[in-house]
N, C-alpha and C positions, 0 to 999 in steps of 0.2 A: 495578602493578595491570593487568590488561588491560579494556579495556572491551567492551561489548554490543551484538553486531549481531542482530537479530531478522528470521529468513524468513520471507515468505509465500508458498506459492503450489502449486501441484496438477499429478501428474503429471510429462511432458515439460519444462513450464513451469519447472519448477524450472533445468529446464539454462539459463535465461535470464541466471543472474543465478552472477559466481563465487563461489558457496558455501565451497568447501574453500581456496581461495585468501584469504578474509577469513578463516579458521582460521588459517592456514598463520602470516598476517601478525600473531597473536596477539587477533582476536577471539571470545569464546565463541559460534559461534551455533546460535539456537535453527530447528528447524524443525518446528511445532506440527503435530498433525495434529486440526485445530480439526473440533468439529460440523459436518458438513454434507458430510465430505467422506471419501474413499474407504477403505477396507481394515479397516471393524470392522461388514459387516455393512446390512442395509438400513433399518432404523429409523435407527441412527446417521447415512446419508447421508441422511435426510428429517428431522433433526436441527432443520435449521432452515431449512424450508418456514414461509414466512410473516413469516418472521426475518432477513431479511437486515440484518447489520450488528447483532445483537441477541447472542443467547447465541454467536455462532461470534468474535466481536468481546471476547467476557468471556474467554473460554477463552484468545484470545491476552493480553489484558493480564497476565490469572493465569500464565500460563506466562511471560513477560517478568519479574510480581512475582516468581514461584519460582526463574528463571535470578538474578534480582541474588540475592535473598535465601544463596539455598544457595551460592553461587561470592562472597560480601561483595563484589559490584562496586559500584561508586561509581553511584546514582541518578542521577545529572545525563546521563550518559554512555553513553546510550542512543542505538541506530539501527535502523532498520526500511525493509525493501525488498522489493519483491514483482510480481510479474504477473498482468494479467488478472483473476480476483475478489480474489487476492492483490494486485494493486496498487489495487481497490478499498478492501478493510481497511485498508491505507496510507494509503492518502487519508484512512480516514475518523481511523485514528490521529492523525494530524498535525493535523485540525480538533478533536482532541476528548480531547485527552493531556492537558491540563487539569485533568482527573478524574482521571486514573489516581491511585490510592493511594497512599500510604507515600510521597509529595515524589520519586517517579519521573519521570524529565524526558526527554520525545522531542530530541534534540538533532536531529537527521540521519536524512533520509528521502529510497528513490529510487521513484518510482513509475513504474509499464511498463502498459500498454493497460489502465488503471483507469479504473472507470466513477466518476464523479465528480459528475453530476446525474440521478437515476434518471428525471424526467420529460424532458429534453430527449431522453433515453438510447431513451426508446421510439419516439420518432419517427423517431430516425434509425438503430437498430441493425438487422443481419437477421433478429435473431429475438426481434422485441417480443413475441410470445405469452410465451416464455420467464417476462417480468417479469406478465403478466398468471395466468401458472399458477402460479408462484411468490407470490405476496404477495395473488392471490384475485381480481385483478380491472385493472382500468386507473384511474390515479390519479383522471379525469376523472371513473369512474362512482359517486364516494362521497366525502364531506368528510373522512371518514376515511380511505382512503385516499387521499388526495391529502395531509392529512398527514403518514401512515405513509412515501411518497416523498418526499418534502421532509425528514423526521426519520430517514429513513436515508440521503441525500446530503450526502457531504461539501462540497458548494458551500454548501449552506446553514448551513454552520458554521466556514466559512474563518475569519471574522474573528478564529479562535481560535490560526489556525495561528502556531508558531513557528519550526519546526526549517527547518533548511536543505533545500531539495528540490531535488533532480532528475529528469528528468520527460522520461521517454523512451517513444515511441511509433511505429508503423510509421504509414507516412503513407496506405497501402491498404488501413488495417485497417477490415474491413465487420463486425467484431461489435463493437465497440470504437470506434466511429469518431473520429479523430484531431481532431474537436470539444470532444470531452470535454477533452482535453488540453491547447486553448487556453483553456477556461474556467475551468481551475484556475492555469496560468499566470499569464493574465490579474489575474485576481482577485488572487493572491498580490504580482505585479509591482506591482499598484496603491495596494495598500494600505501594503505594506510598504517603497515609494518614499520618505517622509516621515518616517519613523524618523529618530532620533538616530544608535542600536544596527542597525544594518543584516544585514538577513537576506538569504540569497542566493537566486533561485531561478532552475534554467537548465534551460533546453527543447531537447529533439534530437528531431526527427523522422527516422525509416531511409526513405530512398526505393524501396526494395527491397523492403518488407518488407509484412507483411498483420496480424493478431493476433499470434500466432506466429514473430518473427522465424527464419529462416531463411538467409538471403544469410549467408555466409562472415564474409566480409567485415566486415559489420554488425555479425555477435556480437563479433568482436573486439575489434570498437571499440566495446561497449557493453559486454563483459565489463573493460577495461581503461579507460572512464570510471566505471563502477560504484568500482573499486577504488581508481581517483583520487580518487574524492570520499570516499569516506568516510577513506581515508587523510589527507584533506588538513581533512574539517569535522569528521571522529572520531578523533582521530589516537590508535593506542594507545603507549602506552609502558610497556605490561609482556610478561611472558613469555608464550609460547605460550597459547591460548586451547584452547578444546576442539568 
């Protein structure tokens, strides 16, 4: 029986992961067009306004549940990967997957260029006003906004993380600075250090890349590394996936 890998990403960002290779290796690959993404008009594009990590995340979970049930896949063998906003949602899933329905478990993740802390991100990204415009204000403008920023940030739920985690990030990323990746890596490494049943977190920075990796050598390394990650921590022992 093949295992499940889910993929989250938008537009050309999707090319940063070896999705077709994972399918050839026998994984079932889900590429959901969640609310807030493109292709269904302006209303759908704006459907996650003031709701990052809310309805779009629920769409993601619903998609995983659908694929697991439709193809009778093992509930404890789910992986996820995503870049940019997809990396943000993957990090959110990493820290919230204990809430998933029907006993579905997240086993392994790969996070690329993802936002980890919306509060620290506000002061370091080159597009801070997008956060203000997307959420209706900055976190310091009201207690409600600060609570929203914290609630929708993976770092404030990191104590719930259990999945094997690979983090990739461009060193010269101005959009989502590499400090976001540092925060997640340190938190996972520190809290997992004393566990009897060890969980692994790995972090790779790409010195020739910004927010969207484009260096050919680094892209090849990234593809190979992500395929290796899932083959080792979510090994597939079934027939070809879809």
